[in-house]
C-alpha positions as CSV (number, residue, x, y, z in Angstrom):
1,M,2.3,11.1,-19.5
2,R,-0.7,9.0,-18.7
3,L,-1.1,7.5,-15.3
4,S,-3.6,4.9,-14.3
5,V,-4.3,5.4,-10.7
6,N,-7.0,3.4,-8.9
7,G,-8.6,2.5,-12.2
8,A,-8.8,6.1,-13.4
9,S,-6.6,7.7,-16.1
10,Y,-4.8,11.0,-15.6
11,D,-2.8,13.0,-18.0
12,V,0.1,14.4,-15.9
13,T,2.9,16.7,-16.8
14,A,5.7,16.4,-14.2
15,P,9.3,17.2,-14.1
16,A,11.7,14.3,-14.8
17,H,12.9,14.3,-11.2
18,E,9.4,14.2,-9.6
19,T,8.6,11.2,-7.5
20,L,5.3,9.3,-7.6
21,L,4.7,10.4,-4.0
22,V,4.7,14.1,-4.9
23,T,2.5,13.4,-7.9
24,L,0.0,11.5,-5.9
25,R,-0.2,13.9,-3.0
26,E,0.2,17.3,-4.7
27,R,-1.1,16.8,-8.2
28,L,-3.8,14.2,-7.7
29,Q,-4.7,15.0,-4.1
30,L,-4.4,11.4,-3.0
31,T,-3.0,11.9,0.5
32,G,-3.2,8.4,1.8
33,T,0.3,7.7,0.6
34,K,2.5,9.2,3.3
35,L,5.9,10.8,3.3
36,V,8.0,9.9,6.3
37,C,11.7,9.0,5.5
38,G,11.9,9.9,1.9
39,R,14.6,7.2,1.5
40,G,12.6,4.0,1.1
41,E,13.3,2.8,4.6
42,C,9.9,3.0,6.3
43,G,7.3,1.9,3.8
44,A,4.7,4.6,4.7
45,C,4.6,5.5,1.0
46,T,4.0,2.0,-0.2
47,V,1.7,1.7,-3.3
48,L,1.0,-1.1,-5.7
49,L,2.6,-0.7,-9.1
50,D,1.3,-3.3,-11.5
51,G,0.3,-5.3,-8.4
52,A,3.7,-5.3,-6.7
53,T,4.8,-3.1,-3.8
54,A,6.7,0.1,-4.6
55,Y,8.0,2.9,-2.5
56,A,6.4,6.0,-4.0
57,C,9.1,8.2,-2.5
58,L,11.8,6.5,-4.6
59,T,9.7,5.9,-7.8
60,L,9.9,8.5,-10.5
61,T,6.5,9.5,-11.9
62,A,8.0,9.2,-15.4
63,A,8.6,5.5,-14.8
64,C,4.9,5.0,-14.1
65,D,3.7,6.0,-17.6
66,G,1.1,3.4,-18.6
67,R,1.4,1.3,-15.5
68,A,-1.4,0.5,-13.0
69,I,-0.9,2.3,-9.7
70,T,-3.1,1.5,-6.7
71,T,-3.1,3.6,-3.5
72,I,-5.0,3.1,-0.3
73,E,-7.8,5.2,-1.7
74,G,-8.3,2.7,-4.5
75,I,-8.8,-0.6,-2.6
76,S,-12.3,-0.1,-1.1
77,G,-15.2,-0.7,-3.4
78,D,-18.9,0.3,-3.6
79,D,-19.6,-2.4,-1.0
80,G,-17.3,-1.0,1.6
81,L,-13.8,-1.5,2.9
82,H,-11.4,-4.0,1.5
83,P,-11.3,-7.2,3.5
84,M,-7.7,-6.4,4.6
85,Q,-8.9,-3.0,6.0
86,V,-11.6,-4.8,7.9
87,S,-9.1,-7.3,9.2
88,F,-6.8,-4.5,10.4
89,I,-9.8,-2.9,12.2
90,E,-11.0,-6.2,13.7
91,H,-7.5,-7.0,15.1
92,D,-6.7,-3.5,16.2
93,A,-3.7,-3.5,14.0
94,L,-3.1,0.2,14.1
95,Q,-2.5,2.9,16.6
96,C,-1.6,6.3,15.2
97,G,-2.5,5.0,11.7
98,F,0.3,6.8,9.9
99,C,1.9,3.6,8.6
100,T,-1.4,1.8,8.0
101,P,-2.0,2.6,4.3
102,G,1.4,1.2,3.4
103,Q,1.0,-1.8,5.7
104,I,-2.3,-2.7,4.2
105,L,-1.1,-2.4,0.6
106,A,2.0,-4.5,1.5
107,A,-0.2,-7.1,3.1
108,I,-2.5,-7.3,0.0
109,A,0.5,-7.7,-2.3
110,L,2.0,-10.4,0.1
111,L,-1.2,-12.4,0.1
112,E,-1.5,-12.1,-3.7
113,E,1.9,-13.7,-4.0
114,T,1.6,-16.1,-1.0
115,P,-2.1,-16.8,-0.4
116,D,-1.4,-19.2,2.5
117,P,1.5,-17.7,4.3
118,T,3.2,-18.9,7.5
119,E,3.8,-16.3,10.2
120,D,7.5,-16.2,9.1
121,D,6.3,-15.5,5.5
122,V,4.3,-12.5,6.8
123,R,7.1,-11.2,8.9
124,R,9.5,-11.4,5.9
125,G,6.9,-10.0,3.5
126,M,6.0,-7.1,5.8
127,S,9.6,-6.3,6.8
128,G,9.8,-3.3,4.5
129,N,7.1,-1.5,6.5
130,L,7.9,0.0,9.9
131,C,5.4,0.8,12.6
132,R,6.7,3.3,15.1
133,C,3.9,2.4,17.5
134,G,5.1,-1.2,17.7
135,T,1.8,-2.8,16.6
136,Y,3.6,-5.7,14.8
137,P,1.9,-8.6,16.7
138,K,-1.5,-7.2,15.8
139,I,-0.5,-6.6,12.2
140,L,0.7,-10.2,12.0
141,R,-2.7,-11.4,13.4
142,A,-4.6,-9.2,11.0
143,V,-2.7,-10.5,7.9
144,M,-2.9,-14.1,9.0
145,A,-6.7,-13.8,9.6
146,A,-7.2,-12.2,6.2
147,A,-5.2,-15.0,4.6
148,Q,-7.2,-17.7,6.5
149,A,-10.4,-16.0,5.3
150,G,-9.1,-15.9,1.8
151,S,-9.6,-12.2,1.5
152,A,-6.4,-10.8,0.2
153,P,-6.6,-10.0,-3.5
154,D,-9.3,-8.0,-5.3
155,V,-7.4,-4.9,-6.0
């Protein structure tokens, strides 16, 4: 099958039961997507699939043939970090950083769908991503600041 990951094409042969998480981490060496729960409950494995959030631990690689996959490695450009990454840094919206890639991708997708969110919109939109360090208030501030700056999309 042919995968389009972060704008690059890859010919991949994977067993029918292989998840996108395994393919990204083990076959393509893109380790920003994290395995935590393996059940779609924590969001650490969040990627963008055709621009929408998807849990890579639950998504079969075979279902991604010909679709656009974006991981945390694919959002920065030649000019530096993605504005959402900058906002997370500026608002100290991370502690251990393990959930951060999934949080950032979920935030980008949220602002793509809802460019001018309320705080409740952000809380709802980010609810599928857990932070075990409890950095939720700072994540909320980072996403709201990125929205106010108009800096969400561009993936």
